[in-house]
C-alpha positions as CSV (number, residue, x, y, z in Angstrom):
1,M,-83.4,57.2,13.8
2,I,-80.4,57.5,12.0
3,R,-78.9,54.3,13.1
4,E,-82.3,52.4,12.5
5,K,-82.2,53.5,9.0
6,V,-78.8,52.7,8.3
7,V,-79.4,49.3,9.6
8,E,-82.5,48.5,7.5
9,L,-80.6,49.9,4.2
10,M,-77.5,47.8,5.1
11,A,-79.6,44.6,6.0
12,K,-81.7,44.8,2.7
13,Q,-78.7,45.3,0.5
14,L,-76.5,42.6,2.2
15,K,-79.4,40.4,2.8
16,V,-78.7,39.9,6.4
17,D,-81.0,39.9,9.3
18,P,-81.4,43.3,11.0
19,A,-81.2,42.0,14.5
20,T,-77.5,41.0,13.6
21,V,-76.2,44.5,12.7
22,T,-74.4,46.1,15.7
23,D,-72.4,49.5,15.6
24,E,-69.4,47.3,15.8
25,S,-70.4,45.3,12.7
26,R,-67.7,45.7,10.1
27,M,-69.4,46.0,6.7
28,V,-66.8,44.0,4.7
29,E,-65.7,41.5,7.1
30,D,-68.8,40.8,9.1
31,L,-71.7,41.7,6.9
32,G,-70.2,40.3,3.7
33,A,-70.2,43.5,1.6
34,D,-68.1,43.8,-1.5
35,S,-67.3,47.0,-3.3
36,A,-70.5,46.9,-5.5
37,N,-72.5,46.6,-2.3
38,L,-70.6,49.6,-0.6
39,M,-71.3,51.9,-3.7
40,I,-74.9,51.0,-3.8
41,M,-75.1,51.4,0.0
42,M,-73.7,54.8,0.0
43,M,-76.0,56.3,-2.8
44,D,-78.9,54.7,-1.0
45,L,-77.7,56.6,2.3
46,E,-77.0,59.7,0.1
47,D,-80.7,59.6,-1.0
48,A,-82.2,58.7,2.5
49,F,-80.3,61.5,4.5
50,D,-80.2,64.0,1.6
51,I,-76.2,64.2,2.1
52,Q,-73.1,63.8,0.0
53,V,-70.7,61.0,0.8
54,E,-67.2,62.1,0.0
55,D,-65.2,59.6,-1.9
56,S,-62.3,60.0,0.3
57,A,-64.6,59.3,3.4
58,I,-65.7,56.0,1.9
59,V,-62.5,54.1,2.5
60,T,-62.6,55.2,6.1
61,L,-66.0,54.0,6.8
62,K,-65.5,50.4,8.1
63,T,-68.3,49.7,10.6
64,V,-72.0,50.6,10.9
65,G,-71.1,52.8,13.7
66,D,-68.7,54.7,11.5
67,V,-71.6,55.3,8.9
68,V,-74.1,56.4,11.6
69,A,-71.4,58.9,13.0
70,Y,-70.5,60.2,9.5
71,I,-74.2,60.7,8.8
72,E,-74.9,62.6,12.2
73,N,-72.0,64.8,11.4
74,A,-73.0,65.7,7.7
75,Q,-76.2,66.7,8.9
76,E,-75.0,69.2,11.6
């Protein structure tokens, strides 16, 4: 459920086919995100999952899988 919502939000923001987004997809290199996209996605994820993404964590989130794991841990 978390993964599907993350993929949906990222695909919409980055205008990519959700079917092409994998856990290993790198947000910048593979999906074409820039810093503005990343900030908007983080705000969307915060709203969608009712979490707070720490600024220090943003630089460590490189792949879709990283984001999914971060959200799973934040919800525990």
